[in-house]
mmCIF file of the N, C-alpha and C atoms, coordinates in Angstrom:
data_MODEL
# 
_entry.id   MODEL 
# 
loop_
_atom_site.group_PDB 
_atom_site.id 
_atom_site.type_symbol 
_atom_site.label_atom_id 
_atom_site.label_alt_id 
_atom_site.label_comp_id 
_atom_site.label_asym_id 
_atom_site.label_entity_id 
_atom_site.label_seq_id 
_atom_site.pdbx_PDB_ins_code 
_atom_site.Cartn_x 
_atom_site.Cartn_y 
_atom_site.Cartn_z 
_atom_site.occupancy 
_atom_site.B_iso_or_equiv 
_atom_site.pdbx_formal_charge 
_atom_site.auth_seq_id 
_atom_site.auth_comp_id 
_atom_site.auth_asym_id 
_atom_site.auth_atom_id 
_atom_site.pdbx_PDB_model_num 
ATOM 1   N N  . MET A 1 1  ? 1.157   -1.150 -0.279 1.00 0.00 ? 1  MET A N  1 
ATOM 2   C CA . MET A 1 1  ? 0.087   -0.103 0.154  1.00 0.00 ? 1  MET A CA 1 
ATOM 3   C C  . MET A 1 1  ? 1.255   1.379  0.251  1.00 0.00 ? 1  MET A C  1 
ATOM 4   N N  . ALA A 1 2  ? 0.813   1.875  -0.831 1.00 0.00 ? 2  ALA A N  1 
ATOM 5   C CA . ALA A 1 2  ? 1.627   3.215  -1.498 1.00 0.00 ? 2  ALA A CA 1 
ATOM 6   C C  . ALA A 1 2  ? 0.887   4.480  0.052  1.00 0.00 ? 2  ALA A C  1 
ATOM 7   N N  . ASN A 1 3  ? 1.445   5.583  0.315  1.00 0.00 ? 3  ASN A N  1 
ATOM 8   C CA . ASN A 1 3  ? 1.412   6.435  0.764  1.00 0.00 ? 3  ASN A CA 1 
ATOM 9   C C  . ASN A 1 3  ? 1.136   7.553  -0.112 1.00 0.00 ? 3  ASN A C  1 
ATOM 10  N N  . VAL A 1 4  ? 0.120   8.337  0.206  1.00 0.00 ? 4  VAL A N  1 
ATOM 11  C CA . VAL A 1 4  ? -0.776  9.068  -0.939 1.00 0.00 ? 4  VAL A CA 1 
ATOM 12  C C  . VAL A 1 4  ? -0.467  10.486 0.568  1.00 0.00 ? 4  VAL A C  1 
ATOM 13  N N  . TYR A 1 5  ? -1.039  11.889 -0.235 1.00 0.00 ? 5  TYR A N  1 
ATOM 14  C CA . TYR A 1 5  ? -0.763  12.887 0.778  1.00 0.00 ? 5  TYR A CA 1 
ATOM 15  C C  . TYR A 1 5  ? -1.866  13.382 0.185  1.00 0.00 ? 5  TYR A C  1 
ATOM 16  N N  . VAL A 1 6  ? -2.700  14.029 0.851  1.00 0.00 ? 6  VAL A N  1 
ATOM 17  C CA . VAL A 1 6  ? -4.331  14.753 0.884  1.00 0.00 ? 6  VAL A CA 1 
ATOM 18  C C  . VAL A 1 6  ? -3.964  16.295 1.147  1.00 0.00 ? 6  VAL A C  1 
ATOM 19  N N  . GLU A 1 7  ? -3.989  17.346 0.180  1.00 0.00 ? 7  GLU A N  1 
ATOM 20  C CA . GLU A 1 7  ? -3.977  18.377 0.416  1.00 0.00 ? 7  GLU A CA 1 
ATOM 21  C C  . GLU A 1 7  ? -4.600  19.381 -0.069 1.00 0.00 ? 7  GLU A C  1 
ATOM 22  N N  . ALA A 1 8  ? -4.742  20.342 0.542  1.00 0.00 ? 8  ALA A N  1 
ATOM 23  C CA . ALA A 1 8  ? -5.331  21.943 -0.104 1.00 0.00 ? 8  ALA A CA 1 
ATOM 24  C C  . ALA A 1 8  ? -5.356  22.309 -1.055 1.00 0.00 ? 8  ALA A C  1 
ATOM 25  N N  . ARG A 1 9  ? -6.195  22.557 -2.312 1.00 0.00 ? 9  ARG A N  1 
ATOM 26  C CA . ARG A 1 9  ? -5.810  23.759 -2.536 1.00 0.00 ? 9  ARG A CA 1 
ATOM 27  C C  . ARG A 1 9  ? -6.561  24.935 -2.571 1.00 0.00 ? 9  ARG A C  1 
ATOM 28  N N  . PRO A 1 10 ? -6.379  26.224 -3.157 1.00 0.00 ? 10 PRO A N  1 
ATOM 29  C CA . PRO A 1 10 ? -4.481  25.789 -3.756 1.00 0.00 ? 10 PRO A CA 1 
ATOM 30  C C  . PRO A 1 10 ? -3.276  26.524 -2.939 1.00 0.00 ? 10 PRO A C  1 
ATOM 31  N N  . LYS A 1 11 ? -2.689  25.748 -3.007 1.00 0.00 ? 11 LYS A N  1 
ATOM 32  C CA . LYS A 1 11 ? -1.708  25.596 -1.968 1.00 0.00 ? 11 LYS A CA 1 
ATOM 33  C C  . LYS A 1 11 ? -0.704  26.789 -1.839 1.00 0.00 ? 11 LYS A C  1 
ATOM 34  N N  . GLY A 1 12 ? 0.068   26.343 -0.890 1.00 0.00 ? 12 GLY A N  1 
ATOM 35  C CA . GLY A 1 12 ? 0.417   27.569 -0.008 1.00 0.00 ? 12 GLY A CA 1 
ATOM 36  C C  . GLY A 1 12 ? -0.421  29.218 -0.268 1.00 0.00 ? 12 GLY A C  1 
ATOM 37  N N  . ARG A 1 13 ? -2.264  28.848 0.584  1.00 0.00 ? 13 ARG A N  1 
ATOM 38  C CA . ARG A 1 13 ? -2.513  29.809 1.072  1.00 0.00 ? 13 ARG A CA 1 
ATOM 39  C C  . ARG A 1 13 ? -2.307  29.758 2.204  1.00 0.00 ? 13 ARG A C  1 
ATOM 40  N N  . ASP A 1 14 ? -3.293  31.287 2.403  1.00 0.00 ? 14 ASP A N  1 
ATOM 41  C CA . ASP A 1 14 ? -2.989  31.614 3.775  1.00 0.00 ? 14 ASP A CA 1 
ATOM 42  C C  . ASP A 1 14 ? -3.934  30.950 4.669  1.00 0.00 ? 14 ASP A C  1 
ATOM 43  N N  . GLU A 1 15 ? -3.817  30.816 6.234  1.00 0.00 ? 15 GLU A N  1 
ATOM 44  C CA . GLU A 1 15 ? -4.465  30.007 7.126  1.00 0.00 ? 15 GLU A CA 1 
ATOM 45  C C  . GLU A 1 15 ? -5.572  30.402 6.798  1.00 0.00 ? 15 GLU A C  1 
ATOM 46  N N  . GLY A 1 16 ? -6.403  30.490 6.837  1.00 0.00 ? 16 GLY A N  1 
ATOM 47  C CA . GLY A 1 16 ? -7.762  30.449 6.975  1.00 0.00 ? 16 GLY A CA 1 
ATOM 48  C C  . GLY A 1 16 ? -8.792  31.079 6.095  1.00 0.00 ? 16 GLY A C  1 
ATOM 49  N N  . THR A 1 17 ? -7.943  31.077 4.623  1.00 0.00 ? 17 THR A N  1 
ATOM 50  C CA . THR A 1 17 ? -8.696  31.612 3.620  1.00 0.00 ? 17 THR A CA 1 
ATOM 51  C C  . THR A 1 17 ? -9.509  29.678 2.525  1.00 0.00 ? 17 THR A C  1 
ATOM 52  N N  . HIS A 1 18 ? -10.789 30.523 1.876  1.00 0.00 ? 18 HIS A N  1 
ATOM 53  C CA . HIS A 1 18 ? -10.944 29.939 0.915  1.00 0.00 ? 18 HIS A CA 1 
ATOM 54  C C  . HIS A 1 18 ? -9.993  28.336 0.745  1.00 0.00 ? 18 HIS A C  1 
ATOM 55  N N  . ILE A 1 19 ? -11.033 27.029 0.765  1.00 0.00 ? 19 ILE A N  1 
ATOM 56  C CA . ILE A 1 19 ? -9.969  26.752 0.228  1.00 0.00 ? 19 ILE A CA 1 
ATOM 57  C C  . ILE A 1 19 ? -10.709 25.963 -0.613 1.00 0.00 ? 19 ILE A C  1 
ATOM 58  N N  . ASP A 1 20 ? -10.529 25.598 -2.053 1.00 0.00 ? 20 ASP A N  1 
ATOM 59  C CA . ASP A 1 20 ? -11.448 25.278 -3.679 1.00 0.00 ? 20 ASP A CA 1 
ATOM 60  C C  . ASP A 1 20 ? -11.454 24.030 -3.814 1.00 0.00 ? 20 ASP A C  1 
ATOM 61  N N  . ASP A 1 21 ? -10.847 22.752 -3.671 1.00 0.00 ? 21 ASP A N  1 
ATOM 62  C CA . ASP A 1 21 ? -10.602 21.955 -3.401 1.00 0.00 ? 21 ASP A CA 1 
ATOM 63  C C  . ASP A 1 21 ? -9.492  20.864 -2.688 1.00 0.00 ? 21 ASP A C  1 
ATOM 64  N N  . TYR A 1 22 ? -9.701  19.726 -2.577 1.00 0.00 ? 22 TYR A N  1 
ATOM 65  C CA . TYR A 1 22 ? -8.300  18.763 -1.998 1.00 0.00 ? 22 TYR A CA 1 
ATOM 66  C C  . TYR A 1 22 ? -7.836  17.876 -3.045 1.00 0.00 ? 22 TYR A C  1 
ATOM 67  N N  . VAL A 1 23 ? -6.806  17.819 -3.128 1.00 0.00 ? 23 VAL A N  1 
ATOM 68  C CA . VAL A 1 23 ? -6.261  16.834 -4.315 1.00 0.00 ? 23 VAL A CA 1 
ATOM 69  C C  . VAL A 1 23 ? -5.110  15.983 -3.298 1.00 0.00 ? 23 VAL A C  1 
ATOM 70  N N  . VAL A 1 24 ? -5.780  14.358 -3.973 1.00 0.00 ? 24 VAL A N  1 
ATOM 71  C CA . VAL A 1 24 ? -4.726  12.903 -3.390 1.00 0.00 ? 24 VAL A CA 1 
ATOM 72  C C  . VAL A 1 24 ? -3.203  13.261 -4.983 1.00 0.00 ? 24 VAL A C  1 
ATOM 73  N N  . GLU A 1 25 ? -2.263  13.198 -4.142 1.00 0.00 ? 25 GLU A N  1 
ATOM 74  C CA . GLU A 1 25 ? -0.569  13.239 -4.624 1.00 0.00 ? 25 GLU A CA 1 
ATOM 75  C C  . GLU A 1 25 ? 0.162   12.412 -4.396 1.00 0.00 ? 25 GLU A C  1 
ATOM 76  N N  . ASP A 1 26 ? 0.591   11.992 -5.433 1.00 0.00 ? 26 ASP A N  1 
ATOM 77  C CA . ASP A 1 26 ? 1.530   11.079 -4.507 1.00 0.00 ? 26 ASP A CA 1 
ATOM 78  C C  . ASP A 1 26 ? 3.086   11.377 -4.219 1.00 0.00 ? 26 ASP A C  1 
ATOM 79  N N  . HIS A 1 27 ? 4.504   10.819 -3.589 1.00 0.00 ? 27 HIS A N  1 
ATOM 80  C CA . HIS A 1 27 ? 5.659   11.254 -3.089 1.00 0.00 ? 27 HIS A CA 1 
ATOM 81  C C  . HIS A 1 27 ? 6.271   12.676 -4.736 1.00 0.00 ? 27 HIS A C  1 
ATOM 82  N N  . ALA A 1 28 ? 5.916   12.400 -5.476 1.00 0.00 ? 28 ALA A N  1 
ATOM 83  C CA . ALA A 1 28 ? 6.321   12.923 -6.330 1.00 0.00 ? 28 ALA A CA 1 
ATOM 84  C C  . ALA A 1 28 ? 5.657   13.858 -7.125 1.00 0.00 ? 28 ALA A C  1 
ATOM 85  N N  . ASP A 1 29 ? 4.564   15.073 -6.878 1.00 0.00 ? 29 ASP A N  1 
ATOM 86  C CA . ASP A 1 29 ? 3.219   15.568 -6.847 1.00 0.00 ? 29 ASP A CA 1 
ATOM 87  C C  . ASP A 1 29 ? 2.977   15.654 -7.804 1.00 0.00 ? 29 ASP A C  1 
ATOM 88  N N  . HIS A 1 30 ? 2.433   14.091 -8.265 1.00 0.00 ? 30 HIS A N  1 
ATOM 89  C CA . HIS A 1 30 ? 1.549   14.130 -9.445 1.00 0.00 ? 30 HIS A CA 1 
ATOM 90  C C  . HIS A 1 30 ? 0.236   13.819 -8.456 1.00 0.00 ? 30 HIS A C  1 
ATOM 91  N N  . PRO A 1 31 ? -0.497  14.694 -9.243 1.00 0.00 ? 31 PRO A N  1 
ATOM 92  C CA . PRO A 1 31 ? -1.911  14.426 -9.050 1.00 0.00 ? 31 PRO A CA 1 
ATOM 93  C C  . PRO A 1 31 ? -2.671  12.734 -9.750 1.00 0.00 ? 31 PRO A C  1 
ATOM 94  N N  . LEU A 1 32 ? -3.436  12.532 -8.069 1.00 0.00 ? 32 LEU A N  1 
ATOM 95  C CA . LEU A 1 32 ? -3.849  11.261 -8.815 1.00 0.00 ? 32 LEU A CA 1 
ATOM 96  C C  . LEU A 1 32 ? -5.611  11.171 -8.674 1.00 0.00 ? 32 LEU A C  1 
ATOM 97  N N  . GLY A 1 33 ? -6.274  12.686 -8.001 1.00 0.00 ? 33 GLY A N  1 
ATOM 98  C CA . GLY A 1 33 ? -7.333  12.980 -7.946 1.00 0.00 ? 33 GLY A CA 1 
ATOM 99  C C  . GLY A 1 33 ? -7.473  14.306 -7.338 1.00 0.00 ? 33 GLY A C  1 
ATOM 100 N N  . THR A 1 34 ? -8.960  14.775 -7.591 1.00 0.00 ? 34 THR A N  1 
ATOM 101 C CA . THR A 1 34 ? -9.545  15.924 -7.450 1.00 0.00 ? 34 THR A CA 1 
ATOM 102 C C  . THR A 1 34 ? -10.982 16.149 -6.122 1.00 0.00 ? 34 THR A C  1 
ATOM 103 N N  . PHE A 1 35 ? -11.163 16.545 -5.418 1.00 0.00 ? 35 PHE A N  1 
ATOM 104 C CA . PHE A 1 35 ? -12.049 16.313 -4.684 1.00 0.00 ? 35 PHE A CA 1 
ATOM 105 C C  . PHE A 1 35 ? -12.859 17.309 -3.945 1.00 0.00 ? 35 PHE A C  1 
ATOM 106 N N  . GLN A 1 36 ? -13.923 17.356 -3.611 1.00 0.00 ? 36 GLN A N  1 
ATOM 107 C CA . GLN A 1 36 ? -14.354 18.559 -3.102 1.00 0.00 ? 36 GLN A CA 1 
ATOM 108 C C  . GLN A 1 36 ? -13.974 19.340 -1.594 1.00 0.00 ? 36 GLN A C  1 
ATOM 109 N N  . THR A 1 37 ? -13.986 17.881 -1.285 1.00 0.00 ? 37 THR A N  1 
ATOM 110 C CA . THR A 1 37 ? -13.961 17.908 0.535  1.00 0.00 ? 37 THR A CA 1 
ATOM 111 C C  . THR A 1 37 ? -12.502 16.535 0.605  1.00 0.00 ? 37 THR A C  1 
ATOM 112 N N  . GLN A 1 38 ? -12.346 17.163 1.798  1.00 0.00 ? 38 GLN A N  1 
ATOM 113 C CA . GLN A 1 38 ? -11.107 15.786 2.374  1.00 0.00 ? 38 GLN A CA 1 
ATOM 114 C C  . GLN A 1 38 ? -11.926 14.632 2.957  1.00 0.00 ? 38 GLN A C  1 
ATOM 115 N N  . LYS A 1 39 ? -12.779 14.669 3.327  1.00 0.00 ? 39 LYS A N  1 
ATOM 116 C CA . LYS A 1 39 ? -13.052 13.347 3.398  1.00 0.00 ? 39 LYS A CA 1 
ATOM 117 C C  . LYS A 1 39 ? -13.150 12.414 2.401  1.00 0.00 ? 39 LYS A C  1 
ATOM 118 N N  . ALA A 1 40 ? -13.815 12.985 0.884  1.00 0.00 ? 40 ALA A N  1 
ATOM 119 C CA . ALA A 1 40 ? -13.818 12.211 -0.284 1.00 0.00 ? 40 ALA A CA 1 
ATOM 120 C C  . ALA A 1 40 ? -12.797 11.853 -0.546 1.00 0.00 ? 40 ALA A C  1 
ATOM 121 N N  . ALA A 1 41 ? -11.849 13.036 -0.327 1.00 0.00 ? 41 ALA A N  1 
ATOM 122 C CA . ALA A 1 41 ? -10.505 12.841 -0.989 1.00 0.00 ? 41 ALA A CA 1 
ATOM 123 C C  . ALA A 1 41 ? -9.465  11.201 -0.943 1.00 0.00 ? 41 ALA A C  1 
ATOM 124 N N  . ILE A 1 42 ? -9.810  10.800 1.171  1.00 0.00 ? 42 ILE A N  1 
ATOM 125 C CA . ILE A 1 42 ? -9.266  10.068 1.572  1.00 0.00 ? 42 ILE A CA 1 
ATOM 126 C C  . ILE A 1 42 ? -9.809  8.716  1.406  1.00 0.00 ? 42 ILE A C  1 
ATOM 127 N N  . ASP A 1 43 ? -11.135 9.223  1.512  1.00 0.00 ? 43 ASP A N  1 
ATOM 128 C CA . ASP A 1 43 ? -12.016 7.577  1.562  1.00 0.00 ? 43 ASP A CA 1 
ATOM 129 C C  . ASP A 1 43 ? -11.802 7.123  0.424  1.00 0.00 ? 43 ASP A C  1 
ATOM 130 N N  . TRP A 1 44 ? -11.750 8.038  -1.074 1.00 0.00 ? 44 TRP A N  1 
ATOM 131 C CA . TRP A 1 44 ? -11.169 6.971  -2.481 1.00 0.00 ? 44 TRP A CA 1 
ATOM 132 C C  . TRP A 1 44 ? -9.806  6.481  -2.386 1.00 0.00 ? 44 TRP A C  1 
ATOM 133 N N  . ALA A 1 45 ? -8.631  7.525  -1.801 1.00 0.00 ? 45 ALA A N  1 
ATOM 134 C CA . ALA A 1 45 ? -7.446  6.909  -1.890 1.00 0.00 ? 45 ALA A CA 1 
ATOM 135 C C  . ALA A 1 45 ? -7.792  5.795  -1.022 1.00 0.00 ? 45 ALA A C  1 
ATOM 136 N N  . LYS A 1 46 ? -8.290  5.268  0.385  1.00 0.00 ? 46 LYS A N  1 
ATOM 137 C CA . LYS A 1 46 ? -7.967  4.348  0.909  1.00 0.00 ? 46 LYS A CA 1 
ATOM 138 C C  . LYS A 1 46 ? -9.079  2.701  -0.207 1.00 0.00 ? 46 LYS A C  1 
ATOM 139 N N  . LYS A 1 47 ? -10.010 3.040  -1.227 1.00 0.00 ? 47 LYS A N  1 
ATOM 140 C CA . LYS A 1 47 ? -10.804 1.971  -1.721 1.00 0.00 ? 47 LYS A CA 1 
ATOM 141 C C  . LYS A 1 47 ? -9.785  1.583  -3.114 1.00 0.00 ? 47 LYS A C  1 
ATOM 142 N N  . GLN A 1 48 ? -8.888  2.715  -3.221 1.00 0.00 ? 48 GLN A N  1 
ATOM 143 C CA . GLN A 1 48 ? -7.687  2.468  -4.276 1.00 0.00 ? 48 GLN A CA 1 
ATOM 144 C C  . GLN A 1 48 ? -6.431  1.815  -3.704 1.00 0.00 ? 48 GLN A C  1 
ATOM 145 N N  . GLY A 1 49 ? -6.138  2.220  -2.312 1.00 0.00 ? 49 GLY A N  1 
ATOM 146 C CA . GLY A 1 49 ? -5.597  0.737  -1.777 1.00 0.00 ? 49 GLY A CA 1 
ATOM 147 C C  . GLY A 1 49 ? -4.702  1.596  -1.380 1.00 0.00 ? 49 GLY A C  1 
ATOM 148 N N  . HIS A 1 50 ? -4.497  2.283  -1.006 1.00 0.00 ? 50 HIS A N  1 
ATOM 149 C CA . HIS A 1 50 ? -3.808  3.371  -0.655 1.00 0.00 ? 50 HIS A CA 1 
ATOM 150 C C  . HIS A 1 50 ? -3.635  3.812  0.678  1.00 0.00 ? 50 HIS A C  1 
ATOM 151 N N  . HIS A 1 51 ? -2.321  4.617  1.068  1.00 0.00 ? 51 HIS A N  1 
ATOM 152 C CA . HIS A 1 51 ? -2.583  4.895  2.866  1.00 0.00 ? 51 HIS A CA 1 
ATOM 153 C C  . HIS A 1 51 ? -2.310  6.333  2.608  1.00 0.00 ? 51 HIS A C  1 
ATOM 154 N N  . PRO A 1 52 ? -3.279  6.648  2.732  1.00 0.00 ? 52 PRO A N  1 
ATOM 155 C CA . PRO A 1 52 ? -3.433  8.226  2.839  1.00 0.00 ? 52 PRO A CA 1 
ATOM 156 C C  . PRO A 1 52 ? -3.325  9.481  4.570  1.00 0.00 ? 52 PRO A C  1 
ATOM 157 N N  . LEU A 1 53 ? -2.267  10.121 3.849  1.00 0.00 ? 53 LEU A N  1 
ATOM 158 C CA . LEU A 1 53 ? -1.523  10.977 4.672  1.00 0.00 ? 53 LEU A CA 1 
ATOM 159 C C  . LEU A 1 53 ? -1.899  13.039 4.908  1.00 0.00 ? 53 LEU A C  1 
ATOM 160 N N  . VAL A 1 54 ? -2.321  13.042 5.818  1.00 0.00 ? 54 VAL A N  1 
ATOM 161 C CA . VAL A 1 54 ? -3.250  14.425 5.914  1.00 0.00 ? 54 VAL A CA 1 
ATOM 162 C C  . VAL A 1 54 ? -1.921  15.758 6.312  1.00 0.00 ? 54 VAL A C  1 
ATOM 163 N N  . ALA A 1 55 ? -1.968  16.834 6.336  1.00 0.00 ? 55 ALA A N  1 
ATOM 164 C CA . ALA A 1 55 ? -0.704  17.557 6.734  1.00 0.00 ? 55 ALA A CA 1 
ATOM 165 C C  . ALA A 1 55 ? -1.194  17.896 8.682  1.00 0.00 ? 55 ALA A C  1 
ATOM 166 N N  . ARG A 1 56 ? -0.740  17.719 9.209  1.00 0.00 ? 56 ARG A N  1 
ATOM 167 C CA . ARG A 1 56 ? -0.881  18.049 10.481 1.00 0.00 ? 56 ARG A CA 1 
ATOM 168 C C  . ARG A 1 56 ? -1.003  19.961 10.639 1.00 0.00 ? 56 ARG A C  1 
ATOM 169 N N  . VAL A 1 57 ? -0.333  20.647 9.622  1.00 0.00 ? 57 VAL A N  1 
ATOM 170 C CA . VAL A 1 57 ? -0.840  21.824 10.023 1.00 0.00 ? 57 VAL A CA 1 
ATOM 171 C C  . VAL A 1 57 ? -0.290  22.400 8.507  1.00 0.00 ? 57 VAL A C  1 
ATOM 172 N N  . ARG A 1 58 ? -1.575  22.916 8.137  1.00 0.00 ? 58 ARG A N  1 
ATOM 173 C CA . ARG A 1 58 ? -1.519  23.214 6.415  1.00 0.00 ? 58 ARG A CA 1 
ATOM 174 C C  . ARG A 1 58 ? -0.480  24.268 5.651  1.00 0.00 ? 58 ARG A C  1 
ATOM 175 N N  . HIS A 1 59 ? -0.020  24.691 6.461  1.00 0.00 ? 59 HIS A N  1 
ATOM 176 C CA . HIS A 1 59 ? 1.280   25.534 5.757  1.00 0.00 ? 59 HIS A CA 1 
ATOM 177 C C  . HIS A 1 59 ? 2.685   24.032 5.600  1.00 0.00 ? 59 HIS A C  1 
ATOM 178 N N  . LEU A 1 60 ? 2.506   23.074 6.465  1.00 0.00 ? 60 LEU A N  1 
ATOM 179 C CA . LEU A 1 60 ? 3.498   22.795 6.885  1.00 0.00 ? 60 LEU A CA 1 
ATOM 180 C C  . LEU A 1 60 ? 3.871   21.118 6.151  1.00 0.00 ? 60 LEU A C  1 
ATOM 181 N N  . ASN A 1 61 ? 3.705   21.564 4.875  1.00 0.00 ? 61 ASN A N  1 
ATOM 182 C CA . ASN A 1 61 ? 3.644   19.705 4.389  1.00 0.00 ? 61 ASN A CA 1 
ATOM 183 C C  . ASN A 1 61 ? 4.869   19.627 2.927  1.00 0.00 ? 61 ASN A C  1 
ATOM 184 N N  . ASN A 1 62 ? 5.868   20.091 3.873  1.00 0.00 ? 62 ASN A N  1 
ATOM 185 C CA . ASN A 1 62 ? 7.318   19.094 3.190  1.00 0.00 ? 62 ASN A CA 1 
ATOM 186 C C  . ASN A 1 62 ? 7.066   17.715 2.860  1.00 0.00 ? 62 ASN A C  1 
ATOM 187 N N  . LYS A 1 63 ? 7.005   16.420 2.007  1.00 0.00 ? 63 LYS A N  1 
ATOM 188 C CA . LYS A 1 63 ? 6.562   15.482 1.797  1.00 0.00 ? 63 LYS A CA 1 
ATOM 189 C C  . LYS A 1 63 ? 7.429   14.441 2.105  1.00 0.00 ? 63 LYS A C  1 
ATOM 190 N N  . LYS A 1 64 ? 8.770   15.693 2.574  1.00 0.00 ? 64 LYS A N  1 
ATOM 191 C CA . LYS A 1 64 ? 9.809   14.536 2.769  1.00 0.00 ? 64 LYS A CA 1 
ATOM 192 C C  . LYS A 1 64 ? 10.446  14.816 3.871  1.00 0.00 ? 64 LYS A C  1 
ATOM 193 N N  . ASN A 1 65 ? 9.602   15.411 4.874  1.00 0.00 ? 65 ASN A N  1 
ATOM 194 C CA . ASN A 1 65 ? 9.262   15.486 6.120  1.00 0.00 ? 65 ASN A CA 1 
ATOM 195 C C  . ASN A 1 65 ? 8.466   14.628 6.745  1.00 0.00 ? 65 ASN A C  1 
ATOM 196 N N  . PRO A 1 66 ? 8.269   13.156 7.730  1.00 0.00 ? 66 PRO A N  1 
ATOM 197 C CA . PRO A 1 66 ? 7.318   12.488 8.095  1.00 0.00 ? 66 PRO A CA 1 
ATOM 198 C C  . PRO A 1 66 ? 6.229   13.611 9.082  1.00 0.00 ? 66 PRO A C  1 
ATOM 199 N N  . ASP A 1 67 ? 6.979   14.632 9.617  1.00 0.00 ? 67 ASP A N  1 
ATOM 200 C CA . ASP A 1 67 ? 6.855   14.921 10.946 1.00 0.00 ? 67 ASP A CA 1 
ATOM 201 C C  . ASP A 1 67 ? 5.793   16.038 10.827 1.00 0.00 ? 67 ASP A C  1 
ATOM 202 N N  . HIS A 1 68 ? 5.702   16.365 9.068  1.00 0.00 ? 68 HIS A N  1 
ATOM 203 C CA . HIS A 1 68 ? 4.662   17.413 8.505  1.00 0.00 ? 68 HIS A CA 1 
ATOM 204 C C  . HIS A 1 68 ? 3.631   16.361 8.065  1.00 0.00 ? 68 HIS A C  1 
ATOM 205 N N  . TRP A 1 69 ? 3.386   14.842 9.075  1.00 0.00 ? 69 TRP A N  1 
ATOM 206 C CA . TRP A 1 69 ? 1.993   14.340 7.906  1.00 0.00 ? 69 TRP A CA 1 
ATOM 207 C C  . TRP A 1 69 ? 1.682   13.315 9.142  1.00 0.00 ? 69 TRP A C  1 
ATOM 208 N N  . ARG A 1 70 ? -0.089  12.876 8.653  1.00 0.00 ? 70 ARG A N  1 
ATOM 209 C CA . ARG A 1 70 ? -0.511  11.950 10.486 1.00 0.00 ? 70 ARG A CA 1 
ATOM 210 C C  . ARG A 1 70 ? -1.141  11.157 9.473  1.00 0.00 ? 70 ARG A C  1 
ATOM 211 N N  . SER A 1 71 ? -1.734  9.830  9.889  1.00 0.00 ? 71 SER A N  1 
ATOM 212 C CA . SER A 1 71 ? -2.614  9.008  8.957  1.00 0.00 ? 71 SER A CA 1 
ATOM 213 C C  . SER A 1 71 ? -3.753  9.349  8.812  1.00 0.00 ? 71 SER A C  1 
ATOM 214 N N  . ALA A 1 72 ? -4.562  9.345  8.181  1.00 0.00 ? 72 ALA A N  1 
ATOM 215 C CA . ALA A 1 72 ? -5.971  9.740  7.628  1.00 0.00 ? 72 ALA A CA 1 
ATOM 216 C C  . ALA A 1 72 ? -6.633  8.444  8.540  1.00 0.00 ? 72 ALA A C  1 
# 
């Protein structure tokens, strides 16, 4: 089961600003799917056999730093 990352878009947005959608990405930033809610993105990733991770803090999302992510 591969790790995938569920991130809010637009990326780099300020805390408290509007979220357009959520994207599921692999470790190389390739989008695998786009969803209206974080729950929908997580559910889809699990159904596909992936292990979804979400950022602990929205603006800290370095995929190379495991402390920035938690299991969904």
